[in-house]
One Martini backbone bead per residue (centre of mass of N, CA, C, O) as a GRO file, in nm:
protein
  221
    1MET     BB    1   3.667   4.979   8.270
    2PRO     BB    2   3.755   4.678   8.321
    3LEU     BB    3   3.683   4.391   8.425
    4PRO     BB    4   3.736   4.197   8.658
    5ILE     BB    5   3.935   3.897   8.728
    6LEU     BB    6   3.844   3.558   8.787
    7ILE     BB    7   4.053   3.280   8.883
    8PHE     BB    8   3.973   2.934   8.884
    9ASP     BB    9   4.013   2.653   9.023
   10PHE     BB   10   3.906   2.326   9.074
   11ASP     BB   11   4.068   2.126   9.222
   12GLY     BB   12   4.039   2.222   9.563
   13THR     BB   13   3.827   2.472   9.513
   14VAL     BB   14   3.547   2.419   9.370
   15ALA     BB   15   3.627   2.115   9.416
   16VAL     BB   16   3.570   1.925   9.707
   17GLY     BB   17   3.748   1.664   9.831
   18ASP     BB   18   3.879   1.320   9.841
   19GLY     BB   19   3.744   1.141   9.624
   20PRO     BB   20   3.927   1.171   9.364
   21VAL     BB   21   4.194   1.081   9.498
   22VAL     BB   22   4.099   0.800   9.587
   23ALA     BB   23   4.023   0.712   9.302
   24TYR     BB   24   4.307   0.731   9.194
   25ALA     BB   25   4.429   0.523   9.385
   26ARG     BB   26   4.254   0.289   9.293
   27GLY     BB   27   4.336   0.295   8.993
   28VAL     BB   28   4.637   0.246   9.039
   29ALA     BB   29   4.614  -0.015   9.200
   30ASP     BB   30   4.482  -0.175   8.973
   31ALA     BB   31   4.703  -0.127   8.748
   32ALA     BB   32   4.956  -0.218   8.967
   33ASP     BB   33   4.887  -0.417   9.194
   34LEU     BB   34   4.875  -0.286   9.514
   35GLY     BB   35   4.613  -0.296   9.651
   36HIS     BB   36   4.371  -0.188   9.879
   37GLY     BB   37   4.566  -0.040  10.089
   38PHE     BB   38   4.652   0.210   9.929
   39ALA     BB   39   4.393   0.386   9.940
   40ALA     BB   40   4.368   0.379  10.250
   41GLU     BB   41   4.634   0.532  10.303
   42ILE     BB   42   4.562   0.787  10.157
   43ALA     BB   43   4.312   0.856  10.325
   44ARG     BB   44   4.463   0.874  10.593
   45ARG     BB   45   4.661   1.103  10.517
   46LEU     BB   46   4.447   1.312  10.451
   47ALA     BB   47   4.300   1.311  10.729
   48ALA     BB   48   4.593   1.374  10.881
   49SER     BB   49   4.772   1.574  10.712
   50ASN     BB   50   5.006   1.377  10.568
   51THR     BB   51   5.138   1.623  10.325
   52SER     BB   52   5.416   1.802  10.334
   53ASP     BB   53   5.574   1.660  10.061
   54VAL     BB   54   5.336   1.789   9.889
   55ILE     BB   55   5.110   1.976   9.677
   56ASP     BB   56   4.890   1.738   9.662
   57GLY     BB   57   4.690   1.466   9.635
   58TYR     BB   58   4.797   1.373   9.358
   59ASP     BB   59   5.095   1.377   9.444
   60LEU     BB   60   5.070   1.169   9.664
   61VAL     BB   61   4.997   0.935   9.479
   62ARG     BB   62   5.238   0.943   9.293
   63VAL     BB   63   5.463   0.903   9.500
   64ALA     BB   64   5.354   0.642   9.634
   65ALA     BB   65   5.335   0.470   9.375
   66LEU     BB   66   5.632   0.477   9.289
   67GLU     BB   67   5.736   0.353   9.556
   68ALA     BB   68   5.547   0.082   9.500
   69GLY     BB   69   5.596   0.035   9.157
   70ALA     BB   70   5.475   0.219   8.975
   71ASP     BB   71   5.387   0.356   8.667
   72ASP     BB   72   5.292   0.578   8.429
   73ALA     BB   73   5.060   0.403   8.317
   74ALA     BB   74   4.911   0.368   8.587
   75LEU     BB   75   4.865   0.665   8.641
   76ALA     BB   76   4.698   0.722   8.387
   77ALA     BB   77   4.475   0.513   8.438
   78GLY     BB   78   4.385   0.619   8.716
   79TYR     BB   79   4.306   0.903   8.626
   80THR     BB   80   4.095   0.832   8.418
   81ALA     BB   81   3.909   0.682   8.615
   82SER     BB   82   3.858   0.927   8.804
   83ARG     BB   83   3.721   1.113   8.588
   84GLU     BB   84   3.486   0.916   8.514
   85ALA     BB   85   3.388   0.935   8.837
   86LEU     BB   86   3.320   1.218   8.866
   87GLY     BB   87   3.061   1.286   9.105
   88SER     BB   88   3.032   1.025   9.217
   89ASP     BB   89   3.031   0.779   9.464
   90ARG     BB   90   3.347   0.728   9.384
   91ALA     BB   91   3.387   1.074   9.340
   92PRO     BB   92   3.316   1.292   9.545
   93VAL     BB   93   3.177   1.630   9.557
   94ALA     BB   94   3.206   1.971   9.650
   95THR     BB   95   3.107   2.305   9.743
   96PRO     BB   96   3.144   2.596   9.859
   97ALA     BB   97   2.988   2.788  10.060
   98GLY     BB   98   2.868   3.061   9.853
   99LEU     BB   99   2.983   3.046   9.562
  100ALA     BB  100   2.737   3.071   9.378
  101GLU     BB  101   2.655   3.351   9.483
  102LEU     BB  102   2.907   3.502   9.409
  103LEU     BB  103   2.912   3.441   9.100
  104ALA     BB  104   2.621   3.576   9.058
  105SER     BB  105   2.706   3.881   9.185
  106VAL     BB  106   2.955   3.952   9.039
  107ASP     BB  107   3.143   4.212   8.860
  108ALA     BB  108   3.287   3.967   8.663
  109GLU     BB  109   3.521   3.774   8.526
  110ARG     BB  110   3.478   3.415   8.492
  111ILE     BB  111   3.745   3.174   8.533
  112LEU     BB  112   3.814   2.838   8.446
  113VAL     BB  113   4.122   2.663   8.545
  114THR     BB  114   4.241   2.341   8.424
  115ASN     BB  115   4.434   2.042   8.399
  116ALA     BB  116   4.196   1.900   8.336
  117PRO     BB  117   3.977   1.747   8.172
  118ALA     BB  118   3.645   1.756   8.034
  119VAL     BB  119   3.556   1.522   8.184
  120ARG     BB  120   3.249   1.583   8.344
  121LEU     BB  121   3.260   1.885   8.419
  122ARG     BB  122   2.975   2.001   8.351
  123ASP     BB  123   2.817   1.797   8.518
  124VAL     BB  124   2.943   1.872   8.788
  125LEU     BB  125   2.867   2.168   8.793
  126ALA     BB  126   2.566   2.115   8.788
  127GLY     BB  127   2.561   1.940   9.053
  128LEU     BB  128   2.680   2.206   9.217
  129GLY     BB  129   2.530   2.472   9.100
  130LEU     BB  130   2.740   2.590   8.837
  131ALA     BB  131   2.581   2.647   8.601
  132GLY     BB  132   2.692   2.935   8.437
  133SER     BB  133   2.927   3.064   8.636
  134PHE     BB  134   3.111   3.070   8.377
  135ASP     BB  135   3.250   3.242   8.102
  136ARG     BB  136   3.506   3.045   8.122
  137ILE     BB  137   3.666   2.733   8.005
  138VAL     BB  138   3.979   2.573   8.094
  139THR     BB  139   4.132   2.293   7.968
  140ASP     BB  140   4.425   2.156   7.965
  141ALA     BB  141   4.628   2.403   8.073
  142ALA     BB  142   4.923   2.360   8.179
  143LYS     BB  143   5.003   2.429   8.451
  144PRO     BB  144   5.174   2.723   8.457
  145ALA     BB  145   5.216   2.796   8.155
  146GLY     BB  146   4.910   2.831   8.080
  147LEU     BB  147   4.871   3.079   8.262
  148ASP     BB  148   5.065   3.264   8.122
  149ALA     BB  149   4.914   3.261   7.852
  150LEU     BB  150   4.655   3.387   7.960
  151LEU     BB  151   4.784   3.650   8.066
  152ASP     BB  152   4.878   3.746   7.791
  153GLU     BB  153   4.589   3.771   7.677
  154LEU     BB  154   4.484   3.976   7.912
  155ALA     BB  155   4.680   4.223   7.932
  156PRO     BB  156   4.559   4.438   7.723
  157THR     BB  157   4.309   4.514   7.912
  158GLY     BB  158   4.403   4.589   8.220
  159ALA     BB  159   4.296   4.390   8.412
  160PRO     BB  160   4.227   4.282   8.706
  161VAL     BB  161   4.364   4.007   8.909
  162LEU     BB  162   4.224   3.703   9.060
  163SER     BB  163   4.364   3.414   9.202
  164ILE     BB  164   4.224   3.082   9.274
  165GLY     BB  165   4.391   2.833   9.487
  166ASP     BB  166   4.587   2.525   9.605
  167VAL     BB  167   4.847   2.585   9.408
  168TRP     BB  168   5.093   2.794   9.390
  169ARG     BB  169   5.269   2.719   9.130
  170ASN     BB  170   5.012   2.690   8.937
  171ASP     BB  171   4.775   2.916   9.030
  172LEU     BB  172   4.966   3.184   9.142
  173ALA     BB  173   5.263   3.262   9.070
  174PRO     BB  174   5.218   3.397   8.787
  175VAL     BB  175   5.036   3.623   8.904
  176HIS     BB  176   5.225   3.745   9.115
  177ALA     BB  177   5.462   3.815   8.911
  178ARG     BB  178   5.248   4.049   8.784
  179GLY     BB  179   5.093   4.192   9.044
  180HIS     BB  180   4.869   4.022   9.136
  181ALA     BB  181   4.618   3.860   9.288
  182THR     BB  182   4.586   3.616   9.564
  183ALA     BB  183   4.434   3.286   9.659
  184LEU     BB  184   4.489   3.057   9.924
  185VAL     BB  185   4.390   2.715   9.956
  186GLY     BB  186   4.417   2.489  10.201
  187ALA     BB  187   4.654   2.245  10.350
  188PHE     BB  188   4.877   2.299  10.165
  189THR     BB  189   5.222   2.364  10.154
  190ASP     BB  190   5.444   2.657  10.070
  191PRO     BB  191   5.726   2.839  10.124
  192ALA     BB  192   5.678   3.035   9.859
  193ALA     BB  193   5.421   3.150   9.964
  194VAL     BB  194   5.254   3.492   9.882
  195PRO     BB  195   4.964   3.568   9.942
  196THR     BB  196   4.709   3.786   9.978
  197TYR     BB  197   4.533   3.533  10.046
  198ARG     BB  198   4.434   3.308  10.329
  199ALA     BB  199   4.288   2.969  10.359
  200GLY     BB  200   4.150   2.663  10.425
  201ARG     BB  201   3.880   2.796  10.311
  202LEU     BB  202   3.698   2.946  10.073
  203GLU     BB  203   3.454   3.056  10.239
  204ASP     BB  204   3.648   3.251  10.412
  205LEU     BB  205   3.711   3.440  10.134
  206LEU     BB  206   3.456   3.562  10.000
  207PRO     BB  207   3.449   3.853  10.117
  208GLN     BB  208   3.727   3.935   9.994
  209ILE     BB  209   3.658   3.886   9.701
  210ALA     BB  210   3.423   4.083   9.687
  211ALA     BB  211   3.588   4.332   9.774
  212TRP     BB  212   3.787   4.326   9.543
  213VAL     BB  213   3.587   4.366   9.315
  214HIS     BB  214   3.486   4.650   9.459
  215GLY     BB  215   3.764   4.795   9.562
  216ASN     BB  216   3.792   4.710   9.906
  217SER     BB  217   4.053   4.579   9.953
  218ASP     BB  218   4.309   4.426  10.150
  219ASP     BB  219   4.658   4.382  10.043
  220SER     BB  220   4.767   4.275  10.286
  221ARG     BB  221   5.006   4.025  10.431
   0.00000   0.00000   0.00000
């Protein structure tokens, strides 16, 4: 039997906290001359969970910035600035309690798949206590299409897959479409989402993820 496969998203799943999103907002505001109040408003909306019309925090910044008059060049510049600051006091992140222990203990192939570039990624993982926790890291993944491509690559092994992420359409929908298990975390909602497991925080799902790996999970929705 092939090892089961755990696919983890990075931003909002393995690395949590609003720091990178607020840093993105600051970077866009600087590039588009939107003023300091733009990032403060983004932080307020995140804290208030006033985000029902977007798929995640980065989408919140994008939509708000375009409405405020920013262009695609400003969005790109702001995102680059936020990734260069990732993990610093300008864009702090944390990792869910117990995740490092789970990754160290499960008998599974552990894959990190992110649409973000590789900039500072390994340094941040080390800072979070997750250096060496993943067997494979895929950056610039272009999910959801890139996730489909990875699943095509994995399909011949016949291994069961559980994908864990905070954006249904990017991180989980392609996996669900092939009959595999999914775990949706975070506060953002998607009416189309039908995950196997769901919780506001990843730490609340760690026992179920461990049980799934060991073949004892309850797949009821």
